[in-house]
C-alpha positions as CSV (number, residue, x, y, z in Angstrom):
1,M,-24.9,-13.1,-3.3
2,K,-23.5,-10.3,-5.5
3,K,-19.8,-10.2,-6.1
4,I,-17.4,-7.2,-6.4
5,G,-13.8,-7.3,-7.5
6,F,-10.7,-5.4,-6.4
7,I,-7.5,-5.2,-8.4
8,T,-4.1,-4.3,-6.8
9,I,-1.0,-3.5,-8.8
10,G,0.9,-5.5,-6.1
11,E,0.0,-8.9,-4.7
12,A,-3.5,-9.9,-3.7
13,P,-5.1,-10.1,-1.2
14,R,-4.4,-6.5,0.1
15,R,-5.4,-7.0,3.7
16,D,-3.9,-3.6,4.6
17,I,-6.2,-1.7,2.3
18,M,-9.3,-3.9,2.8
19,K,-9.3,-3.2,6.6
20,D,-10.8,0.3,5.7
21,I,-12.9,-1.0,2.8
22,E,-14.7,-4.0,4.2
23,P,-16.5,-2.2,7.0
24,L,-18.1,0.1,4.3
25,L,-19.5,-2.8,2.3
26,S,-22.6,-4.7,2.8
27,D,-22.3,-8.2,4.2
28,Q,-24.4,-9.3,1.3
29,L,-21.5,-8.8,-1.0
30,E,-18.8,-11.3,-1.8
31,I,-15.4,-9.8,-2.2
32,L,-13.0,-11.0,-4.9
33,Q,-9.3,-9.9,-5.3
34,A,-6.7,-10.1,-8.0
35,G,-3.2,-8.7,-8.3
36,A,-0.8,-7.8,-11.1
37,L,2.1,-9.5,-9.2
38,D,0.2,-12.6,-8.2
39,N,2.2,-15.9,-8.6
40,L,5.4,-14.1,-9.6
41,T,8.9,-14.8,-8.2
42,M,11.0,-12.0,-6.8
43,E,13.2,-12.3,-9.9
44,Q,10.2,-11.8,-12.1
45,I,9.0,-8.8,-10.0
46,K,12.5,-7.2,-10.3
47,E,12.2,-7.4,-14.1
48,L,9.1,-5.1,-13.8
49,A,11.1,-2.3,-12.1
50,P,11.0,1.1,-13.7
51,D,13.5,2.1,-16.4
52,K,14.4,5.8,-17.1
53,G,11.3,7.5,-18.4
54,D,8.8,5.0,-17.1
55,T,5.9,5.9,-14.9
56,V,6.6,4.7,-11.4
57,L,4.1,2.8,-9.4
58,V,4.5,1.7,-5.7
59,S,2.7,-1.2,-4.0
60,S,3.5,-4.0,-1.5
61,L,3.8,-7.8,-1.4
62,Q,2.1,-10.2,1.1
63,N,5.3,-10.2,3.2
64,G,5.0,-6.4,3.6
65,I,7.9,-5.5,1.3
66,S,7.4,-2.3,-0.7
67,V,8.1,-2.6,-4.5
68,E,8.4,-0.2,-7.4
69,M,7.2,-1.2,-10.9
70,A,6.8,0.5,-14.2
71,E,3.2,1.1,-15.2
72,E,4.0,0.3,-18.8
73,K,5.3,-3.2,-17.8
74,I,2.1,-4.4,-15.9
75,L,-0.7,-3.2,-18.1
76,N,-1.3,-6.6,-19.7
77,R,-1.3,-8.3,-16.3
78,L,-3.9,-5.8,-15.1
79,Q,-6.1,-6.5,-18.1
80,E,-5.8,-10.2,-17.2
81,C,-6.9,-9.3,-13.6
82,I,-10.1,-7.7,-15.0
83,R,-10.9,-10.8,-17.1
84,N,-10.2,-13.0,-14.2
85,L,-12.7,-11.2,-11.9
86,E,-15.3,-10.9,-14.7
87,D,-15.1,-14.7,-15.2
88,K,-15.6,-15.2,-11.4
89,G,-18.9,-13.1,-11.6
90,A,-17.9,-9.7,-10.4
91,E,-20.5,-7.2,-11.1
92,G,-18.3,-4.2,-10.4
93,I,-14.5,-3.8,-10.2
94,M,-12.3,-1.2,-8.3
95,F,-8.7,-0.6,-8.8
96,L,-6.7,-0.4,-5.5
97,C,-4.3,2.1,-7.2
98,T,-4.5,5.8,-7.9
99,G,-2.5,5.5,-11.1
100,D,-3.8,7.3,-14.2
101,F,-4.5,4.5,-16.6
102,G,-6.6,6.5,-19.0
103,D,-8.8,4.4,-21.2
104,T,-6.3,1.6,-21.4
105,F,-8.5,-1.3,-20.2
106,S,-11.7,-2.9,-21.5
107,S,-14.3,-4.5,-19.3
108,K,-17.8,-5.9,-19.5
109,V,-18.7,-4.5,-16.0
110,P,-18.3,-1.1,-14.5
111,V,-14.7,-0.3,-13.4
112,V,-14.0,2.3,-10.7
113,Y,-10.7,4.2,-11.0
114,P,-9.9,6.2,-7.8
115,N,-7.7,8.6,-9.8
116,K,-10.6,9.7,-12.0
117,L,-12.9,10.1,-9.0
118,M,-10.4,12.1,-7.0
119,Y,-9.6,14.4,-10.0
120,A,-13.4,15.1,-10.4
121,V,-13.7,15.9,-6.7
122,V,-10.7,18.1,-6.6
123,Q,-11.8,20.1,-9.6
124,T,-15.1,20.8,-7.9
125,L,-13.8,21.6,-4.4
126,C,-10.5,23.3,-4.9
127,T,-11.8,26.8,-5.4
128,D,-8.7,28.5,-4.0
129,G,-6.7,27.3,-6.9
130,K,-4.1,25.4,-4.9
131,L,-3.7,21.7,-3.9
132,N,-1.3,19.6,-1.7
133,V,-0.6,16.0,-2.8
134,L,1.0,13.2,-0.9
135,V,2.8,10.5,-2.9
136,P,4.8,7.4,-1.6
137,D,8.0,7.9,-3.6
138,A,10.3,10.9,-4.4
139,E,10.4,9.8,-8.0
140,Q,6.5,10.4,-8.2
141,V,6.7,14.1,-7.1
142,E,7.3,15.7,-10.5
143,E,4.7,13.5,-12.2
144,A,2.1,14.2,-9.5
145,E,2.6,18.0,-9.8
146,K,2.3,17.7,-13.6
147,Q,-0.8,15.5,-13.4
148,W,-2.7,17.5,-10.8
149,S,-1.9,20.9,-12.3
150,R,-3.1,20.1,-15.8
151,D,-6.3,22.3,-15.4
152,G,-4.5,25.3,-13.8
153,L,-4.2,24.4,-10.1
154,R,-0.9,25.2,-8.3
155,V,0.2,21.9,-6.8
156,K,2.7,21.0,-4.1
157,A,3.6,17.3,-3.9
158,V,5.3,15.8,-0.9
159,H,6.6,12.3,-0.8
160,L,5.9,10.2,2.4
161,S,5.7,6.5,2.1
162,P,2.7,4.7,3.7
163,Y,4.7,1.4,3.5
164,T,8.1,2.2,5.1
165,N,7.0,4.5,7.9
166,N,5.1,3.5,11.1
167,L,2.3,5.8,12.3
168,E,4.6,7.8,14.6
169,Q,7.2,8.3,11.8
170,F,4.4,9.3,9.5
171,R,3.2,11.9,12.0
172,E,6.7,13.3,12.5
173,K,7.5,13.5,8.8
174,L,4.1,15.0,8.0
175,A,4.6,17.7,10.6
176,A,7.9,18.6,9.0
177,A,6.6,18.7,5.4
178,A,6.4,22.0,3.5
179,F,2.8,22.3,2.3
180,Y,1.0,25.1,0.4
181,D,-1.5,27.2,2.3
182,A,-4.3,25.3,0.5
183,T,-7.5,23.9,1.8
184,Y,-7.1,20.3,0.6
185,I,-4.6,17.5,0.7
186,V,-5.0,14.5,-1.7
187,M,-3.4,11.2,-0.4
188,D,-2.5,10.0,-3.9
189,C,-1.9,6.3,-3.1
190,M,-4.2,3.5,-2.0
191,G,-1.6,2.6,0.6
192,Y,-2.5,5.5,2.7
193,S,-4.9,4.4,5.5
194,A,-7.8,5.9,7.4
195,E,-5.5,6.2,10.4
196,M,-3.1,8.2,8.3
197,K,-5.8,10.4,7.1
198,K,-6.8,11.1,10.7
199,I,-3.2,12.0,11.5
200,A,-3.0,14.3,8.4
201,V,-6.0,16.1,9.5
202,E,-4.8,16.6,13.0
203,V,-1.2,17.7,12.0
204,T,-2.1,20.0,9.1
205,G,-5.6,21.2,10.0
206,K,-6.5,20.7,6.3
207,K,-9.2,18.7,4.6
208,V,-7.9,15.4,3.4
209,I,-9.2,13.2,0.6
210,L,-8.5,9.5,1.0
211,P,-9.0,7.4,-2.2
212,R,-9.6,4.0,-0.7
213,T,-12.8,5.1,1.1
214,L,-14.0,7.6,-1.5
215,A,-13.8,5.1,-4.4
216,T,-15.5,2.3,-2.3
217,E,-18.6,4.5,-1.7
218,I,-19.0,5.0,-5.4
219,L,-18.5,1.2,-6.1
220,K,-21.3,0.5,-3.6
221,E,-23.7,2.8,-5.5
222,I,-23.0,0.9,-8.7
223,V,-23.4,-2.6,-7.3
224,I,-25.8,-2.6,-4.5
């Protein structure tokens, strides 16, 4: 049986994300998971919190607690996750994070980065020159607008956490959000679910790009 690996910047396994991913995968694939925060105490996790100027990442723990961390402080741990999954026989790996890691990591097998896939899709589809982006945390708004506008798009980022809002709260806050009159919304976090995408489509009437399902389809093409 072929094996595929998933890496979370939080704590593995990410059952909340995999509930949308597993139905898309063949039952002939064995799923492996690894997390940057695996086997850490809360005190150790707190030491990874962002300092001023750090790139903010948001994820969750097994107990459901949402945590912030600095991208710069977990890069070595993420590289260890890649090596771990390779050693266990993974033939393809996918990050359960939409962070822009550039070419930071090395791997012997193909690695799927949702951020890179979404960026390519957006550049192809957003012919109206505008884009709406959802991010989990207010501290990510400025960085998201900078990142997604780098090729000339006008970008409006809105923060709405997939971790601290139930579906009804998510619907209410989404309805009150100020979006551009643009065709697409990118849900720029793997924490957003298929249920949240459905709500976003219903509330806004826009086309919504969900990274967890988009990236999984590409991973399947590589491994199966």
